[in-house]
VEXROFI-33055 format. One line per field, with one value per residue: x, y, z of N, C-alpha, C, O in turn. Coordinates in steps of 0.1 Angstrom, whole numbers. Each point is the difference from the previous one (the first is absolute). Example, Ala and Ser with C-alpha at 12.3 -4.5 7.8 and 13.67 -1.06 7.14 Angstrom:
<atoms>
nX = 132:-14
nY = -57:11
nZ = 78:-14
caX = -9:9
caY = 12:11
caZ = 0:0
cX = 9:-8
cY = 12:11
cZ = 0:8
oX = 10:5
oY = 0:11
oZ = 7:1
</atoms>
This chain:
<atoms>
nX = 57:8:-17:-4:15:-14:-9:-16:-18:2:-11:-22:-14:-6:-17:-21:-7:-7:-22:-15:-7:-13:-14:-16:-3:16:-17:-9:1:16:21:6:5:20:15:1:12:23:7:-1:18:18:-1:6:23:8:-4:14:21:0:0:20:15:-3:8:22:8:-2:-22:9:-1:-17:-22:-7:-6:-21:-18:-3:-12:-22:-12:-4:-16:-21:-6:-6:-20:-18:-4:-10:-22:-12:0:-14:-17:12:11:8:19:8:2:22:11:9:20:18:9:12:21:16:7:16:21:10:8:19:22:15:2:15:22:10:4:19:20:6:8:22:15:6:11:-7:12:0:-8:19:-21:-10:-5:-18:-18:-3:-10:-22:-12:0:-14:-22:-8:-2:-20:-18:-4:-9:-22:-11:-4:8:-20:-7:15:-1:-6:-15:17:-21:-6:10:8:-11:21:2:4:22:13:-1:10:22:6:1:18:19:1:4:21:14:-1:10:22:6:1:19:16:-3:9:13:6:-14:12:14:-18:6:-18:-7:10:-8:-19:1:5:-19:-13:6:-5:-21:2:-2:14:-6:7:11:0:-1:-20:-13:5:-8:-22:-3:5:-15:-14:6:-1:-20:-9:7:-9:-19:1:5:-16:-13:7:-2:-20:1:20:-2:-5:16:13:-7:2:20:3:-10:19:2:-21:13:-14:7:17:-5:-3:17:10:-9:5:20:3:-8:19:18:8:14:21:14:9:17:20:10:11:20:13:1:21:-21:-13:-3:-18:-21:-7:-8:-21:-20:-5:-7:-21:-15:-3:-14:-22:-16:2:-14:-21:-16:-10:-17:-20:-10:-11:-21:-16:-8:-14:-17:-16:9:-14:2:-9:9:-22:3:2:16:22:7:5:20:16:3:10:22:12:3:15:21:6:4:20:14:-9:4:22:0:5:17:-12:-21:-9:-8:-21:-17:-6:-14:-22:-11:-7:-19:-18:-7:-10:-22:-13:-4:-16:-22:21
nY = -290:-21:-13:4:-12:-17:12:-6:-2:-22:-18:1:3:-19:-12:7:-6:-21:-3:7:-12:-18:18:-7:16:-6:-13:21:0:-15:8:10:-13:-9:13:0:-18:2:10:-10:-13:11:4:-16:-2:14:-7:-15:6:8:-15:-9:12:-1:-19:3:12:-14:-4:14:-9:-14:8:3:-18:-9:9:-4:-19:0:8:-15:-15:6:1:-19:-8:9:-5:-20:0:7:-15:-17:12:8:7:-19:0:16:-13:-5:16:17:-3:1:20:12:-6:7:22:5:-4:16:21:0:2:11:23:9:-1:15:21:3:2:19:14:-2:8:22:1:-8:18:-12:21:1:7:-8:-22:-6:1:-16:-19:-3:-2:-20:-17:3:-3:-21:-9:7:-8:-20:-3:10:-5:-21:-10:-3:-15:15:-12:-16:4:5:-19:20:-15:18:6:22:6:-1:17:20:2:4:21:14:-3:10:22:6:-1:16:18:1:3:22:12:-1:13:21:19:-4:-7:10:19:-6:5:-11:12:9:20:19:7:12:22:13:5:17:20:2:8:22:-17:13:14:-19:2:-20:-10:6:-10:-21:-2:2:-17:-17:6:-1:-21:-7:8:-10:-20:3:6:-14:-14:9:1:-19:-2:12:-7:-19:4:6:-16:-12:9:-2:-20:2:7:-16:9:19:15:-5:13:21:3:2:21:16:-2:8:22:7:-6:7:20:2:-7:14:16:-5:-2:19:9:-8:11:11:2:4:-6:-23:-7:2:-15:-19:-3:0:-20:-17:0:-8:-22:-9:5:-12:-20:-9:8:-5:-19:-3:6:-13:-18:2:1:-20:-12:12:-13:5:16:-15:20:20:0:-18:14:-7:4:21:4:-7:15:18:-3:-1:19:12:-8:5:20:3:-4:17:7:-18:0:8:-22:6:-17:8:-1:-20:-4:9:-10:-18:5:4:-19:-10:10:-7:-20:0:9:-18:-15:4:5
nZ = 168:6:7:22:13:2:17:-15:13:4:-8:-4:18:9:-8:5:20:4:-5:15:18:-6:6:14:15:14:6:0:-23:-7:1:-19:-17:0:-8:-23:-9:-1:-18:-20:-5:-7:-22:-15:-4:-15:-21:-9:-7:-21:-17:-5:-12:-23:-10:-4:-18:-18:-2:-16:21:1:0:21:12:-4:9:22:4:-4:17:17:-3:5:21:11:-4:11:22:5:-3:17:17:-4:8:17:-19:-10:12:-14:-18:6:11:-12:-11:13:7:-14:-4:15:-1:-15:6:13:-4:-13:5:13:1:-15:3:14:-9:-12:10:9:-15:-6:15:0:-20:20:-3:19:-1:12:0:19:-2:-10:13:16:-7:-5:18:11:-6:4:21:8:-5:12:20:-1:-2:18:22:2:-6:21:5:17:18:-4:-14:-5:12:-2:15:8:2:-3:-22:-7:6:-11:-21:1:4:-18:-13:6:-6:-21:-8:6:-13:-20:0:2:-19:-13:9:-6:-10:-18:21:14:2:16:14:-19:3:-20:-6:9:-10:-19:3:5:-18:-13:8:-7:-20:-4:4:17:-17:1:22:10:1:18:20:4:7:22:13:2:17:22:9:7:19:18:6:11:22:16:7:15:21:12:9:19:9:13:22:14:7:18:20:10:10:20:10:16:2:2:-10:-21:-2:-6:-22:-14:0:-13:-22:-6:-4:-20:-9:11:-5:-17:2:11:-13:-14:10:3:-17:-3:14:-19:-9:-8:17:1:-13:8:15:-10:-9:9:9:-14:-7:14:2:-15:1:10:-11:-16:-3:15:-2:-16:7:14:-9:-9:15:8:-13:10:9:-20:7:-16:3:-4:5:-13:-17:-14:6:-6:-21:-7:4:-13:-20:0:2:-19:-15:5:-6:-22:-8:7:-19:-13:-2:-21:2:-14:-7:1:20:5:-7:11:19:-3:-1:19:10:-6:8:21:4:-4:16:13:-4:5:6
caX = 6:10:-7:-4:11:2:-10:6:1:13:12:2:8:14:7:2:11:13:2:4:13:11:2:-7:-5:10:5:-5:-14:-8:-1:-9:-13:-1:-1:-14:-9:2:-6:-15:-3:1:-11:-12:2:-3:-14:-4:4:-8:-14:2:1:-13:-10:4:-3:-14:-3:6:14:6:2:10:13:4:1:12:11:2:6:14:6:0:9:14:3:2:12:12:1:3:14:8:-6:4:-9:-14:-6:-7:-14:-4:-10:-12:-5:-4:-12:-12:-4:-6:-13:-9:-2:-9:-13:-7:2:-3:-14:-9:0:-8:-14:-5:0:-11:-13:-3:-3:-11:-8:3:7:-3:11:-4:3:9:14:4:1:12:12:1:3:14:8:-1:8:14:3:1:12:12:2:-6:4:13:1:-6:7:9:13:8:-8:-4:-7:8:-2:12:2:-10:-13:0:-1:-14:-9:3:-6:-14:-4:1:-11:-12:0:0:-14:-8:3:-7:-15:-2:3:-4:-12:-11:5:-12:-2:8:-2:-13:-6:-3:13:4:-8:6:14:-1:-4:12:10:-4:5:14:6:9:14:5:9:13:-2:-1:14:8:-5:4:15:2:-6:11:10:-6:0:14:6:-7:7:14:0:-6:11:9:-7:-5:7:-6:-13:2:5:-11:-9:6:1:-13:-3:-10:5:6:-10:-5:8:-7:-12:5:4:-13:-6:7:-2:-14:-5:-5:-12:-10:-5:-7:-13:-8:-4:-10:-12:-5:-6:-11:4:4:5:14:7:1:10:13:3:0:10:13:1:2:14:10:3:2:13:11:5:8:12:9:3:10:13:5:5:13:10:0:-5:-12:-12:-11:-13:-12:-4:-4:-14:-7:-1:-9:-13:-3:-1:-13:-10:1:-6:-14:-7:0:-9:-14:-2:-1:-9:-13:2:-1:8:-8:10:3:10:12:4:4:13:11:2:8:14:5:3:13:11:1:6:14:8:-1:-3
caY = 14:0:0:14:7:-5:6:8:14:2:-4:9:12:-4:-3:13:7:-6:2:14:2:-6:6:-7:9:4:-12:-2:2:-11:1:11:-6:-7:10:5:-10:1:13:-2:-9:8:9:-9:-4:12:1:-11:3:11:-5:-7:11:7:-8:0:13:4:12:3:1:-9:7:11:-6:-3:12:7:-8:3:14:-1:-6:10:11:-6:-2:13:7:-7:3:14:2:-6:2:11:11:-4:-5:11:-2:-13:1:5:-10:-12:3:3:-13:-8:5:-3:-15:-4:6:-6:-14:-9:1:-4:-15:-5:2:-9:-14:0:2:-13:-11:3:11:12:-1:12:6:11:12:9:-4:5:14:3:-3:9:14:0:-3:11:11:-3:-1:14:6:-6:-3:10:14:4:7:13:9:10:1:-8:-4:-14:-7:-1:8:5:-8:3:-5:-14:-3:3:-10:-13:1:-1:-14:-8:4:-6:-15:-4:3:-11:-12:2:-2:-14:-10:4:7:-5:-13:-7:3:-8:-14:-3:-9:-13:-7:-4:-12:-12:-3:-6:-14:-7:-1:-10:-12:2:7:11:-4:3:11:-5:-1:14:6:-6:5:14:0:-4:11:10:-6:0:13:4:-7:6:12:-3:-7:10:10:-7:-3:13:4:-8:6:13:-4:-6:11:9:-7:1:14:5:11:-5:-1:-13:-6:3:-9:-14:-1:0:-13:-9:4:-2:-14:-6:7:-4:-14:0:7:-9:-11:5:2:-13:-5:9:9:11:10:-2:4:15:4:-3:8:14:2:0:12:11:-2:2:14:6:-3:-1:13:6:-8:2:14:2:-6:9:12:-3:-3:10:-6:6:-8:5:-6:4:-8:8:3:-12:-8:6:-3:-14:-2:6:-10:-12:4:3:-12:-8:7:-3:-15:-5:10:-7:-10:-13:-1:-3:-4:11:8:-7:0:14:2:-7:8:12:-5:-3:13:5:-8:2:13:0:-7:9:13
caZ = 0:-10:-14:-3:-6:-14:-9:-11:4:8:-8:-12:3:4:-13:-7:7:-4:-15:-1:7:-8:-13:-11:-10:-9:-8:-13:-1:5:15:3:-1:12:10:-1:6:14:4:1:11:12:1:4:14:8:2:10:13:5:4:13:10:1:7:14:6:-3:-8:-12:2:-10:-12:2:0:-14:-7:4:-5:-14:-1:3:-12:-11:4:-2:-15:-7:4:-5:-14:-1:4:-10:-13:-7:-3:-3:13:8:-2:5:11:-5:-9:7:9:-9:-6:11:3:-11:0:11:-1:-11:-3:12:4:-11:0:12:-2:-11:5:10:-7:-7:10:10:-6:7:13:8:8:8:-8:8:-2:-13:2:7:-9:-11:5:2:-12:-10:5:-2:-15:-5:6:-5:-15:-9:5:-4:-13:0:9:-7:6:-9:-11:0:10:13:12:7:12:11:-4:1:15:5:-6:7:13:-2:-4:12:9:-6:1:14:5:-6:8:13:-3:-4:10:14:1:-8:-6:-5:-14:-9:2:-4:10:-6:-1:13:4:-8:5:13:-3:-5:11:9:-6:-3:11:-4:1:14:0:-6:-14:-5:0:-11:-13:0:-3:-14:-8:-1:-8:-14:-5:-2:-12:-12:-3:-5:-13:-9:-3:-9:-13:-6:-13:-11:-3:-7:-14:-8:-3:-10:-12:-5:-3:8:9:13:11:0:10:12:0:3:14:8:-2:9:14:4:-2:13:4:-10:2:12:-2:-8:9:9:-8:-4:12:3:11:-7:8:2:-12:1:10:-6:-12:3:11:-7:-8:10:6:-11:-2:13:6:-9:-4:11:2:-11:1:11:-5:-10:6:7:-10:-10:-13:-5:1:-8:5:-8:-11:-12:-1:-3:12:10:-5:3:15:4:-5:9:13:-2:-2:12:10:-4:1:14:7:4:10:-6:-13:-13:-10:-9:6:-1:-15:-3:6:-7:-13:4:2:-14:-6:6:-5:-14:-2:4:-11:-12:6
cX = 10:-6:-4:11:4:-11:6:1:11:12:3:8:15:8:3:11:13:3:6:14:12:0:-7:-5:10:6:-6:-15:-8:-1:-8:-15:-3:-2:-14:-10:1:-6:-16:-3:1:-11:-12:2:-3:-15:-5:4:-8:-14:1:0:-13:-10:3:-5:-14:-1:-3:15:7:3:10:14:4:2:13:12:3:6:15:8:1:10:14:4:2:13:12:2:4:15:9:-4:5:-10:-14:-8:-8:-15:-5:-11:-13:-7:-5:-12:-12:-4:-7:-15:-10:-3:-9:-14:-8:1:-4:-15:-10:-1:-8:-15:-6:-1:-11:-14:-3:-4:-12:-10:3:8:-2:12:-5:4:9:15:5:2:12:12:1:3:15:9:0:9:15:4:2:13:12:2:-6:6:14:1:-5:6:10:14:11:-8:-3:6:7:-6:13:2:-10:-14:0:-1:-15:-9:2:-7:-15:-5:1:-11:-13:0:-1:-14:-10:2:-7:-15:-3:1:-6:-14:-12:4:-12:-3:7:-2:-15:-6:-2:14:5:-7:6:13:-1:-5:12:10:-4:4:15:7:9:14:4:11:13:-1:-1:13:8:-5:4:15:1:-7:10:10:-5:0:14:6:-7:6:13:0:-7:10:10:-5:-3:8:-5:-14:2:5:-12:-10:7:1:-14:-4:-11:6:6:-10:-6:8:-7:-12:4:4:-12:-7:6:-3:-14:-6:-5:-14:-12:-5:-8:-14:-9:-5:-12:-13:-6:-7:-12:3:5:5:15:7:2:11:14:4:2:11:14:3:4:14:10:4:3:13:11:6:8:14:10:5:11:14:6:5:14:11:1:-3:-12:-12:-11:-13:-12:-3:-3:-15:-8:-2:-10:-15:-4:-2:-13:-11:-1:-7:-15:-8:-1:-9:-14:-2:-2:-10:-13:2:-1:6:-10:11:4:11:14:6:5:14:11:2:9:15:6:4:12:12:3:7:14:9:-1:-5:-5
cY = 1:1:14:8:-5:6:9:15:3:-3:10:13:-3:-3:13:8:-5:3:14:2:-5:5:-6:9:5:-11:-2:1:-12:1:12:-4:-8:9:6:-9:0:13:-1:-10:6:9:-9:-5:11:1:-10:5:13:-4:-7:10:7:-8:0:13:4:12:12:0:-9:6:12:-5:-3:13:7:-9:2:13:0:-6:11:11:-5:-1:13:7:-7:3:14:2:-5:3:12:11:-4:-5:11:-2:-13:0:3:-11:-12:2:2:-14:-8:5:-4:-15:-4:5:-7:-15:-9:0:-4:-15:-6:2:-10:-15:-1:0:-13:-11:3:11:14:-3:13:4:12:13:9:-2:6:15:4:-2:10:14:1:-1:12:12:-3:0:14:6:-5:-1:11:14:4:7:14:9:9:1:-7:-5:-15:-9:-2:9:6:-8:3:-6:-15:-5:2:-11:-14:-1:-1:-14:-9:3:-7:-15:-4:2:-11:-13:0:-3:-15:-10:3:6:-5:-13:-8:4:-10:-15:-3:-11:-14:-8:-4:-12:-12:-4:-6:-15:-8:-3:-11:-14:0:8:11:-5:4:11:-4:0:15:7:-5:6:15:2:-3:11:10:-5:1:14:5:-6:5:13:-2:-6:9:10:-7:-3:13:4:-8:6:13:-3:-5:11:9:-7:0:14:7:11:-6:-1:-14:-8:1:-9:-14:-1:0:-13:-10:2:-4:-14:-6:6:-4:-14:-1:6:-9:-12:4:2:-13:-7:9:9:13:12:-2:3:15:4:-3:10:15:3:0:13:12:-1:3:14:7:-2:0:14:7:-7:3:15:3:-5:9:13:-3:-2:10:-5:7:-10:6:-7:4:-8:9:0:-13:-9:5:-3:-15:-2:6:-9:-12:2:2:-13:-8:6:-3:-15:-4:9:-7:-11:-14:0:-3:-3:11:9:-6:1:14:3:-8:6:12:-4:-3:13:6:-8:3:14:1:-6:9:14:10
cZ = -11:-14:-4:-7:-14:-10:-10:4:9:-9:-12:4:4:-13:-8:7:-4:-15:-1:6:-9:-15:-12:-11:-10:-9:-13:0:5:15:3:-1:13:12:0:6:15:6:1:11:13:3:5:15:10:3:11:14:6:4:13:11:2:7:15:7:-2:-8:9:0:-11:-13:1:0:-14:-8:3:-5:-15:-2:3:-12:-11:3:-2:-14:-7:4:-5:-15:-3:2:-11:-14:-8:-2:-2:12:7:-1:5:10:-5:-9:7:9:-8:-6:11:3:-11:0:11:-3:-11:-2:12:3:-12:-1:11:-2:-11:6:10:-7:-8:9:8:-5:7:13:7:9:8:-7:8:-1:-13:0:7:-9:-11:3:2:-12:-10:5:-2:-15:-5:5:-7:-15:-9:4:-5:-14:0:11:-7:6:-8:-12:0:-10:13:11:5:13:11:-4:1:14:4:-6:7:13:-2:-3:13:10:-4:3:15:6:-5:8:13:-2:-3:11:14:-1:-7:-6:-6:-14:-10:3:-3:10:-6:-1:14:5:-7:6:14:-1:-4:11:10:-5:-3:11:-6:2:14:-1:-7:-15:-6:0:-11:-13:-1:-4:-15:-9:-2:-10:-15:-6:-3:-12:-13:-4:-7:-14:-11:-5:-10:-14:-7:-13:-12:-4:-8:-14:-8:-4:-11:-14:-7:-5:8:9:13:11:1:11:14:2:4:14:9:0:9:14:5:-2:13:3:-10:3:13:-1:-8:8:9:-7:-4:12:5:12:-7:8:3:-13:-1:9:-5:-11:4:11:-6:-8:10:5:-11:-2:13:7:-9:-4:11:2:-11:0:10:-5:-11:5:7:-10:-11:-14:-4:0:-8:4:-9:-12:-12:-2:-3:12:10:-4:4:15:5:-5:9:13:-1:-2:13:10:-3:2:15:8:6:11:-6:-14:-11:-10:-10:6:-2:-15:-3:6:-7:-14:2:2:-13:-7:6:-5:-15:-3:6:-11:-13:4:-10
oX = 1:6:1:-2:8:0:10:9:4:10:12:9:8:11:10:8:9:12:9:9:11:7:5:-1:-3:11:2:-7:-11:-11:-7:-8:-11:-8:-6:-10:-11:-6:-5:-10:-8:-5:-8:-10:-5:-4:-8:-9:-3:-5:-10:-7:-4:-8:-10:-6:-5:10:-5:7:11:11:7:9:12:10:7:11:11:8:8:10:11:7:9:11:9:7:10:11:7:6:10:6:-4:-10:-10:-12:-8:-7:-12:-10:-10:-12:-11:-9:-11:-12:-10:-9:-11:-11:-9:-10:-12:-9:-9:-7:-10:-11:-8:-8:-11:-10:-8:-9:-12:-9:-8:-9:4:-3:0:8:-11:12:8:8:11:9:7:10:11:7:6:9:10:7:7:11:10:7:10:11:3:4:2:10:2:-5:4:8:11:-11:8:6:-2:-6:11:-10:-5:-7:-11:-7:-5:-9:-9:-6:-7:-10:-9:-5:-7:-10:-7:-5:-8:-10:-6:-6:-10:-7:-1:-10:-11:-2:2:-6:-4:8:-9:6:3:0:6:6:2:3:8:5:2:6:8:1:7:-4:7:3:-3:5:6:10:6:3:8:9:3:3:8:4:2:5:8:5:2:7:6:2:3:7:4:1:5:7:-2:-6:-1:-3:-7:-4:-1:-5:-7:-2:-1:-10:-5:12:-4:3:-6:-5:-1:-4:-6:-3:-1:-5:-6:-3:-2:-11:-11:-9:-11:-12:-10:-10:-12:-12:-9:-11:-12:-9:-5:-8:12:8:8:12:10:8:9:11:10:6:9:11:8:7:11:12:8:4:12:12:11:10:12:11:10:10:12:10:9:11:8:7:-10:2:-5:-1:-9:10:-2:-7:-10:-11:-7:-8:-11:-8:-7:-10:-11:-8:-7:-11:-10:-7:-8:-11:-7:1:-7:-10:-1:0:-11:10:11:9:9:12:10:8:11:12:8:9:12:10:9:10:11:9:8:11:10:-12:-4
oY = 10:7:4:9:6:-4:7:7:11:8:4:4:8:5:2:6:7:3:3:6:6:-6:0:-4:5:2:-11:0:3:-4:0:4:1:-2:3:4:-1:0:4:3:-2:2:5:0:-2:4:3:-1:1:5:2:-1:3:5:-1:0:9:7:-1:4:3:-1:3:6:3:1:5:6:1:2:7:5:1:4:7:3:1:5:6:1:3:8:6:-4:1:1:7:-1:-4:5:-4:-7:-6:-3:-6:-8:-5:-2:-7:-9:-4:-4:-9:-8:-2:-7:-9:-10:-6:-6:-9:-9:-5:-6:-10:-6:-4:-8:-9:3:9:-10:11:-8:5:2:8:9:5:6:9:8:6:7:10:7:4:6:9:4:3:6:7:1:0:8:11:8:8:11:-4:6:5:-4:-8:6:-11:10:-6:-6:-9:-5:-6:-10:-9:-5:-7:-10:-7:-4:-8:-9:-5:-5:-10:-7:-4:-7:-10:-6:-5:-10:-9:-6:-1:-2:-7:-8:-1:-8:4:-10:-10:-12:-11:-9:-10:-12:-9:-8:-11:-10:-6:-9:-10:11:-2:-8:11:3:8:5:2:8:8:4:5:8:7:1:5:8:3:2:7:7:0:3:6:4:-1:3:6:0:-1:5:6:0:2:7:4:1:4:6:-1:2:10:0:-11:-8:-4:-10:-9:-5:-7:-11:-8:-5:-8:-9:-4:-3:-6:-7:-3:-2:-7:-5:-1:-4:-7:-3:-2:-8:-2:3:3:7:10:5:5:9:8:5:6:10:8:5:8:10:5:4:9:8:4:2:5:6:3:3:7:6:3:5:9:4:-1:4:1:-11:10:-12:-9:-3:12:-6:-2:-5:-7:-3:-2:-8:-7:-2:-4:-8:-4:-1:-6:-7:-3:-4:-10:0:6:-4:-10:11:-5:7:1:4:7:2:1:6:6:0:3:7:4:0:6:7:1:1:9:5:1:3:11
oZ = -8:-9:-11:-8:-6:-11:3:-4:2:0:-2:-7:-3:-1:-5:-7:-3:-3:-8:-6:0:-8:-11:-12:-10:-6:-6:10:6:6:11:7:5:8:11:6:7:11:10:7:9:11:9:7:11:10:8:9:11:10:8:10:11:8:8:11:7:-2:11:-10:-4:-6:-10:-6:-4:-8:-9:-3:-4:-9:-6:-3:-7:-9:-6:-4:-8:-9:-5:-5:-9:-7:-3:-10:-12:8:4:-1:9:8:-1:-1:3:2:-3:0:3:0:-3:1:2:-3:-1:1:1:-2:-2:1:3:-2:-2:3:2:-3:0:5:0:-3:4:7:-7:7:-6:3:-3:-3:-6:0:-1:-6:-5:0:-2:-7:-4:-3:-5:-8:-5:-3:-8:-7:-2:-5:-12:-9:-2:-2:-9:2:-11:-6:-2:2:3:-10:6:-3:-2:4:6:9:4:3:7:8:2:4:8:5:2:7:8:4:3:9:7:3:5:9:5:1:8:5:5:-13:-10:-7:-11:-6:8:2:7:2:1:7:6:1:3:8:4:1:7:7:1:2:-10:9:5:-11:-7:-7:-11:-9:-7:-9:-11:-8:-7:-12:-12:-8:-9:-11:-10:-8:-10:-12:-10:-9:-11:-12:-9:-10:-12:-9:-11:-12:-10:-9:-12:-11:-9:-10:-13:-7:-4:3:4:9:11:5:8:10:8:6:9:10:7:8:11:4:0:4:5:0:0:5:3:-2:2:5:0:-2:11:9:1:-4:0:1:-4:-3:2:0:-3:0:4:0:-3:2:3:-1:1:8:3:0:-2:1:3:-3:-3:2:0:-5:-2:2:-9:-10:8:-4:4:1:-1:-8:1:8:5:2:7:8:4:4:8:8:4:5:8:6:3:7:9:5:2:12:8:5:8:-6:2:-1:-4:-7:-3:-2:-7:-7:-2:-5:-8:-4:-3:-7:-8:-4:-4:-8:-4:-3:-7:-1:3
</atoms>
């Protein structure tokens, strides 16, 4: 039992916490590089602990836990940066959420499709699950990132306080209804029979983590997410200076934040695709995208209303076009219930176009 506590996934978060508490990030550029390494290590540790908890509770609850955990990390990071970021912080939420959605829809799912196609040629999934995900995601995307530009109570890209409250409630209603469908009424949509058979065969050889191990992993998952938020906030001034020194737009900061936040989700989804569990990859990717906008925007909106911080949500025309293109490509790619390497390549090219236009607008 003692050896388990010497595992790197236990030691790294503890070292990162001590490093942050004793002010390691303020000791110069060399220590900031060390802090970035500890940050990445804590992210990898969070993936491990989330997987242990997921193995204990089973699907689809395991992917829900990871998606919501990532969203908690994202919300905490955005709010902490908005409170300390001054006037430029009003677009942090929009830029980070938009970047997260683009990275998930094009990047994570594109990589998973390519890896699965190279290894297995085609991978299968349940079409009903993708329909449920995309219906919910498209509605929330329009409410939060497009509609603010076209309302008349307040000039876009802002919502008036009553509008912001209504949109937050709409997002929460859609997300909570989706969770009820995913976990109770139509749970079978999100669990592929072939994957279930493989998991049952594996479970006959590999024992599920016991309750004690799962509780320890859950505690360290919370610790990892917390230290990632704190260290990301500490490193963010260096990121902003680096972006400014390159002459890149400030929105690139949102992309970098989203990359840090989504790293655990990305690694877990890629591992699932590599093991021919593409339905799990979809649950992780689309579930994270839905949680990112369905929970992050209401949480940030309530904090901004309480602290009277302006919140810019509406996207510009270029971003709206790229978002519509991403959703359209993904809807067509997932319409047949099986993957193809072409779909993955097109999604990755779309991601490259998004990142290129962020750097060279």
